[in-house]
N, CA, C and O atoms as a CHARMM CRD file, in Angstrom:
* protein
*
  200
    1    1 MET  N    133.54300-159.14000-207.29900 PROA 1      0.00000
    2    1 MET  CA   134.27300-159.31500-208.53200 PROA 1      0.00000
    3    1 MET  C    135.51600-160.16000-208.30200 PROA 1      0.00000
    4    1 MET  O    136.09200-160.16000-207.21400 PROA 1      0.00000
    5    2 ILE  N    135.90900-160.86200-209.31800 PROA 2      0.00000
    6    2 ILE  CA   137.12900-161.64100-209.25500 PROA 2      0.00000
    7    2 ILE  C    138.30800-160.68100-209.40800 PROA 2      0.00000
    8    2 ILE  O    138.38700-159.93600-210.38400 PROA 2      0.00000
    9    3 ALA  N    139.21900-160.70500-208.44000 PROA 3      0.00000
   10    3 ALA  CA   140.36000-159.79500-208.49000 PROA 3      0.00000
   11    3 ALA  C    141.28800-160.15100-209.64200 PROA 3      0.00000
   12    3 ALA  O    141.80400-159.26200-210.31900 PROA 3      0.00000
   13    4 CYS  N    141.50700-161.44600-209.87000 PROA 4      0.00000
   14    4 CYS  CA   142.36600-161.85300-210.96700 PROA 4      0.00000
   15    4 CYS  C    141.98500-163.26700-211.39800 PROA 4      0.00000
   16    4 CYS  O    141.47900-164.06000-210.60400 PROA 4      0.00000
   17    5 LEU  N    142.23500-163.56100-212.64900 PROA 5      0.00000
   18    5 LEU  CA   141.95300-164.89000-213.18400 PROA 5      0.00000
   19    5 LEU  C    143.13600-165.81200-212.91300 PROA 5      0.00000
   20    5 LEU  O    144.25200-165.34100-212.69700 PROA 5      0.00000
   21    6 PRO  N    142.89700-167.13000-212.92200 PROA 6      0.00000
   22    6 PRO  CA   144.02400-168.05100-212.77900 PROA 6      0.00000
   23    6 PRO  C    145.06500-167.82300-213.87700 PROA 6      0.00000
   24    6 PRO  O    144.73600-167.34800-214.96400 PROA 6      0.00000
   25    7 GLU  N    146.30100-168.15700-213.58900 PROA 7      0.00000
   26    7 GLU  CA   147.39500-167.96700-214.53800 PROA 7      0.00000
   27    7 GLU  C    147.08200-168.60900-215.88700 PROA 7      0.00000
   28    7 GLU  O    146.57800-169.73000-215.94500 PROA 7      0.00000
   29    8 GLY  N    147.38000-167.90200-216.95600 PROA 8      0.00000
   30    8 GLY  CA   147.18400-168.41200-218.30000 PROA 8      0.00000
   31    8 GLY  C    145.82300-168.11400-218.89500 PROA 8      0.00000
   32    8 GLY  O    145.59900-168.39800-220.07200 PROA 8      0.00000
   33    9 LEU  N    144.89600-167.54400-218.11300 PROA 9      0.00000
   34    9 LEU  CA   143.56400-167.23100-218.61900 PROA 9      0.00000
   35    9 LEU  C    143.42700-165.74000-218.87300 PROA 9      0.00000
   36    9 LEU  O    143.99100-164.91600-218.15200 PROA 9      0.00000
   37   10 THR  N    142.66800-165.40700-219.90900 PROA 10     0.00000
   38   10 THR  CA   142.39900-164.00800-220.21900 PROA 10     0.00000
   39   10 THR  C    140.90100-163.84300-220.44500 PROA 10     0.00000
   40   10 THR  O    140.27400-164.70900-221.05500 PROA 10     0.00000
   41   11 PRO  N    140.31600-162.75100-219.96500 PROA 11     0.00000
   42   11 PRO  CA   138.88800-162.52900-220.19300 PROA 11     0.00000
   43   11 PRO  C    138.62000-162.22000-221.65900 PROA 11     0.00000
   44   11 PRO  O    139.42000-161.55600-222.31800 PROA 11     0.00000
   45   12 CYS  N    137.48700-162.70600-222.16900 PROA 12     0.00000
   46   12 CYS  CA   137.15800-162.41400-223.56900 PROA 12     0.00000
   47   12 CYS  C    135.80600-161.72300-223.69600 PROA 12     0.00000
   48   12 CYS  O    135.55700-161.05000-224.69600 PROA 12     0.00000
   49   13 LYS  N    134.93300-161.87300-222.71100 PROA 13     0.00000
   50   13 LYS  CA   133.62200-161.23900-222.78700 PROA 13     0.00000
   51   13 LYS  C    133.04300-161.12900-221.38800 PROA 13     0.00000
   52   13 LYS  O    133.29600-161.97100-220.52700 PROA 13     0.00000
   53   14 ARG  N    132.27100-160.09100-221.17700 PROA 14     0.00000
   54   14 ARG  CA   131.58800-159.90900-219.89600 PROA 14     0.00000
   55   14 ARG  C    130.18300-159.42300-220.19700 PROA 14     0.00000
   56   14 ARG  O    129.99800-158.52300-221.01600 PROA 14     0.00000
   57   15 THR  N    129.19900-160.00500-219.54500 PROA 15     0.00000
   58   15 THR  CA   127.82400-159.57100-219.74500 PROA 15     0.00000
   59   15 THR  C    127.46700-158.51200-218.70700 PROA 15     0.00000
   60   15 THR  O    128.10100-158.43600-217.65400 PROA 15     0.00000
   61   16 PRO  N    126.46900-157.70500-218.99300 PROA 16     0.00000
   62   16 PRO  CA   125.97500-156.79900-217.95700 PROA 16     0.00000
   63   16 PRO  C    125.36600-157.61400-216.81700 PROA 16     0.00000
   64   16 PRO  O    125.00700-158.77600-217.00500 PROA 16     0.00000
   65   17 VAL  N    125.25400-157.01600-215.66100 PROA 17     0.00000
   66   17 VAL  CA   124.56600-157.66500-214.53500 PROA 17     0.00000
   67   17 VAL  C    123.10000-157.79400-214.91700 PROA 17     0.00000
   68   17 VAL  O    122.51100-156.85800-215.45700 PROA 17     0.00000
   69   18 PHE  N    122.50100-158.97100-214.63400 PROA 18     0.00000
   70   18 PHE  CA   121.07800-159.16900-214.93500 PROA 18     0.00000
   71   18 PHE  C    120.40800-159.89200-213.78800 PROA 18     0.00000
   72   18 PHE  O    121.06400-160.48300-212.93000 PROA 18     0.00000
   73   19 ASP  N    119.08200-159.83100-213.79200 PROA 19     0.00000
   74   19 ASP  CA   118.29500-160.51900-212.76500 PROA 19     0.00000
   75   19 ASP  C    117.25800-161.38800-213.46500 PROA 19     0.00000
   76   19 ASP  O    117.30400-161.55200-214.68400 PROA 19     0.00000
   77   20 GLN  N    116.32900-161.94200-212.70500 PROA 20     0.00000
   78   20 GLN  CA   115.33400-162.84900-213.29700 PROA 20     0.00000
   79   20 GLN  C    114.45500-162.16500-214.33000 PROA 20     0.00000
   80   20 GLN  O    113.90700-162.82700-215.21200 PROA 20     0.00000
   81   21 ASP  N    114.31400-160.85400-214.23400 PROA 21     0.00000
   82   21 ASP  CA   113.47800-160.13000-215.19100 PROA 21     0.00000
   83   21 ASP  C    114.24300-159.66300-216.42700 PROA 21     0.00000
   84   21 ASP  O    113.64000-159.39600-217.46600 PROA 21     0.00000
   85   22 SER  N    115.56400-159.56300-216.31900 PROA 22     0.00000
   86   22 SER  CA   116.34800-159.07000-217.45300 PROA 22     0.00000
   87   22 SER  C    117.32700-160.12500-217.99700 PROA 22     0.00000
   88   22 SER  O    118.24800-159.79400-218.74500 PROA 22     0.00000
   89   23 LEU  N    117.12400-161.38300-217.62000 PROA 23     0.00000
   90   23 LEU  CA   117.96400-162.48700-218.07600 PROA 23     0.00000
   91   23 LEU  C    117.96700-162.55400-219.59800 PROA 23     0.00000
   92   23 LEU  O    116.89800-162.58300-220.20800 PROA 23     0.00000
   93   24 PRO  N    119.14800-162.58000-220.23200 PROA 24     0.00000
   94   24 PRO  CA   119.19600-162.67100-221.70100 PROA 24     0.00000
   95   24 PRO  C    118.51000-163.94800-222.19700 PROA 24     0.00000
   96   24 PRO  O    118.71100-165.02500-221.63500 PROA 24     0.00000
   97   25 SER  N    117.71000-163.82300-223.24000 PROA 25     0.00000
   98   25 SER  CA   116.94300-164.96600-223.74600 PROA 25     0.00000
   99   25 SER  C    117.84600-166.12200-224.18400 PROA 25     0.00000
  100   25 SER  O    117.44700-167.28400-224.10600 PROA 25     0.00000
  101   26 ALA  N    119.06200-165.80600-224.64400 PROA 26     0.00000
  102   26 ALA  CA   119.98300-166.87000-225.07100 PROA 26     0.00000
  103   26 ALA  C    120.32500-167.81100-223.92100 PROA 26     0.00000
  104   26 ALA  O    120.61400-168.98500-224.15000 PROA 26     0.00000
  105   27 LEU  N    120.29600-167.31000-222.69000 PROA 27     0.00000
  106   27 LEU  CA   120.62000-168.15700-221.53800 PROA 27     0.00000
  107   27 LEU  C    119.45800-169.05600-221.13100 PROA 27     0.00000
  108   27 LEU  O    119.62900-169.96600-220.32100 PROA 27     0.00000
  109   28 LEU  N    118.29300-168.80700-221.68500 PROA 28     0.00000
  110   28 LEU  CA   117.12800-169.65500-221.39500 PROA 28     0.00000
  111   28 LEU  C    117.06100-170.85500-222.33900 PROA 28     0.00000
  112   28 LEU  O    116.28700-171.78500-222.11000 PROA 28     0.00000
  113   29 ARG  N    117.86600-170.83400-223.39200 PROA 29     0.00000
  114   29 ARG  CA   117.90500-171.93700-224.35800 PROA 29     0.00000
  115   29 ARG  C    119.14600-172.78200-224.10900 PROA 29     0.00000
  116   29 ARG  O    120.06400-172.35800-223.40700 PROA 29     0.00000
  117   30 ASP  N    119.16800-173.97800-224.68700 PROA 30     0.00000
  118   30 ASP  CA   120.36000-174.80700-224.64300 PROA 30     0.00000
  119   30 ASP  C    121.48600-174.05000-225.34500 PROA 30     0.00000
  120   30 ASP  O    121.30900-173.58400-226.47100 PROA 30     0.00000
  121   31 HSD  N    122.61700-173.92500-224.70400 PROA 31     0.00000
  122   31 HSD  CA   123.73800-173.21000-225.30200 PROA 31     0.00000
  123   31 HSD  C    125.04600-173.81700-224.80900 PROA 31     0.00000
  124   31 HSD  O    125.08600-174.47900-223.77200 PROA 31     0.00000
  125   32 ARG  N    126.09100-173.58700-225.55200 PROA 32     0.00000
  126   32 ARG  CA   127.41600-174.11600-225.23200 PROA 32     0.00000
  127   32 ARG  C    128.47300-173.04900-225.50500 PROA 32     0.00000
  128   32 ARG  O    128.24300-172.09200-226.24400 PROA 32     0.00000
  129   33 THR  N    129.62700-173.24000-224.89200 PROA 33     0.00000
  130   33 THR  CA   130.76900-172.39200-225.19600 PROA 33     0.00000
  131   33 THR  C    131.68000-173.13000-226.17500 PROA 33     0.00000
  132   33 THR  O    131.52600-174.33200-226.39300 PROA 33     0.00000
  133   34 LYS  N    132.61300-172.41200-226.75100 PROA 34     0.00000
  134   34 LYS  CA   133.58300-173.03800-227.64800 PROA 34     0.00000
  135   34 LYS  C    134.50200-173.95000-226.83100 PROA 34     0.00000
  136   34 LYS  O    134.73600-173.69200-225.65000 PROA 34     0.00000
  137   35 PRO  N    135.01900-175.00800-227.44500 PROA 35     0.00000
  138   35 PRO  CA   135.97500-175.87000-226.73600 PROA 35     0.00000
  139   35 PRO  C    137.13200-175.04200-226.16900 PROA 35     0.00000
  140   35 PRO  O    137.70200-174.19500-226.85800 PROA 35     0.00000
  141   36 GLY  N    137.46100-175.29600-224.93100 PROA 36     0.00000
  142   36 GLY  CA   138.54000-174.56100-224.26400 PROA 36     0.00000
  143   36 GLY  C    138.07800-173.31700-223.53400 PROA 36     0.00000
  144   36 GLY  O    138.83400-172.75700-222.74000 PROA 36     0.00000
  145   37 ASP  N    136.84300-172.86200-223.78400 PROA 37     0.00000
  146   37 ASP  CA   136.29300-171.70000-223.08400 PROA 37     0.00000
  147   37 ASP  C    135.53100-172.16900-221.85500 PROA 37     0.00000
  148   37 ASP  O    134.99600-173.27800-221.83500 PROA 37     0.00000
  149   38 TRP  N    135.48300-171.34100-220.85000 PROA 38     0.00000
  150   38 TRP  CA   134.66900-171.63700-219.68200 PROA 38     0.00000
  151   38 TRP  C    134.24300-170.32700-219.05800 PROA 38     0.00000
  152   38 TRP  O    134.81400-169.27600-219.35200 PROA 38     0.00000
  153   39 GLY  N    133.24900-170.38700-218.20200 PROA 39     0.00000
  154   39 GLY  CA   132.68800-169.16800-217.64400 PROA 39     0.00000
  155   39 GLY  C    132.74200-169.12900-216.13600 PROA 39     0.00000
  156   39 GLY  O    132.94400-170.14500-215.47100 PROA 39     0.00000
  157   40 VAL  N    132.55800-167.94300-215.61700 PROA 40     0.00000
  158   40 VAL  CA   132.47900-167.71400-214.17700 PROA 40     0.00000
  159   40 VAL  C    131.11800-167.10200-213.90600 PROA 40     0.00000
  160   40 VAL  O    130.75300-166.09900-214.51900 PROA 40     0.00000
  161   41 ILE  N    130.36800-167.69600-212.99600 PROA 41     0.00000
  162   41 ILE  CA   129.06600-167.15700-212.59800 PROA 41     0.00000
  163   41 ILE  C    129.23700-166.53200-211.22300 PROA 41     0.00000
  164   41 ILE  O    129.69000-167.18800-210.28500 PROA 41     0.00000
  165   42 GLN  N    128.88000-165.28100-211.11000 PROA 42     0.00000
  166   42 GLN  CA   128.97400-164.58600-209.83400 PROA 42     0.00000
  167   42 GLN  C    127.56800-164.27400-209.33900 PROA 42     0.00000
  168   42 GLN  O    126.78100-163.65000-210.05100 PROA 42     0.00000
  169   43 ILE  N    127.25000-164.70800-208.12100 PROA 43     0.00000
  170   43 ILE  CA   125.97000-164.40200-207.49300 PROA 43     0.00000
  171   43 ILE  C    126.18900-163.14800-206.64800 PROA 43     0.00000
  172   43 ILE  O    126.94700-163.17300-205.67800 PROA 43     0.00000
  173   44 LEU  N    125.53000-162.06200-207.01600 PROA 44     0.00000
  174   44 LEU  CA   125.73900-160.79600-206.33500 PROA 44     0.00000
  175   44 LEU  C    124.77800-160.58500-205.17300 PROA 44     0.00000
  176   44 LEU  O    125.09900-159.86500-204.22800 PROA 44     0.00000
  177   45 ASP  N    123.61300-161.19800-205.23200 PROA 45     0.00000
  178   45 ASP  CA   122.61700-160.98300-204.18800 PROA 45     0.00000
  179   45 ASP  C    121.72500-162.20500-204.08900 PROA 45     0.00000
  180   45 ASP  O    121.23300-162.68700-205.10900 PROA 45     0.00000
  181   46 ARG  N    121.51000-162.70400-202.92000 PROA 46     0.00000
  182   46 ARG  CA   120.63700-163.84800-202.64900 PROA 46     0.00000
  183   46 ARG  C    121.23000-165.16500-203.11300 PROA 46     0.00000
  184   46 ARG  O    122.34400-165.51100-202.72000 PROA 46     0.00000
  185   47 SER  N    120.49800-165.91300-203.95000 PROA 47     0.00000
  186   47 SER  CA   120.97100-167.23500-204.36200 PROA 47     0.00000
  187   47 SER  C    120.45400-167.55300-205.75200 PROA 47     0.00000
  188   47 SER  O    119.67800-166.79700-206.33500 PROA 47     0.00000
  189   48 SER  N    120.90000-168.68600-206.26900 PROA 48     0.00000
  190   48 SER  CA   120.50400-169.10700-207.59500 PROA 48     0.00000
  191   48 SER  C    120.32100-170.62000-207.59700 PROA 48     0.00000
  192   48 SER  O    121.01100-171.33700-206.87200 PROA 48     0.00000
  193   49 ARG  N    119.39600-171.09600-208.41100 PROA 49     0.00000
  194   49 ARG  CA   119.21800-172.53300-208.62000 PROA 49     0.00000
  195   49 ARG  C    119.84300-172.84600-209.96500 PROA 49     0.00000
  196   49 ARG  O    119.37500-172.35800-210.99300 PROA 49     0.00000
  197   50 PHE  N    120.88400-173.64700-209.97400 PROA 50     0.00000
  198   50 PHE  CA   121.63500-173.91500-211.19400 PROA 50     0.00000
  199   50 PHE  C    121.42500-175.35100-211.61900 PROA 50     0.00000
  200   50 PHE  O    121.97600-175.78100-212.63200 PROA 50     0.00000
């Protein structure tokens, strides 16, 4: 887990932990965040192809 965010940033949403079998369907489609928003992807086990 990230101990703290960079200065000036605040968390707004967190998803549950998921794997290849429980990946939310919205992440399988083209999607975007609002301007000024950005995300953090944490790999908890093994690896990921991004």
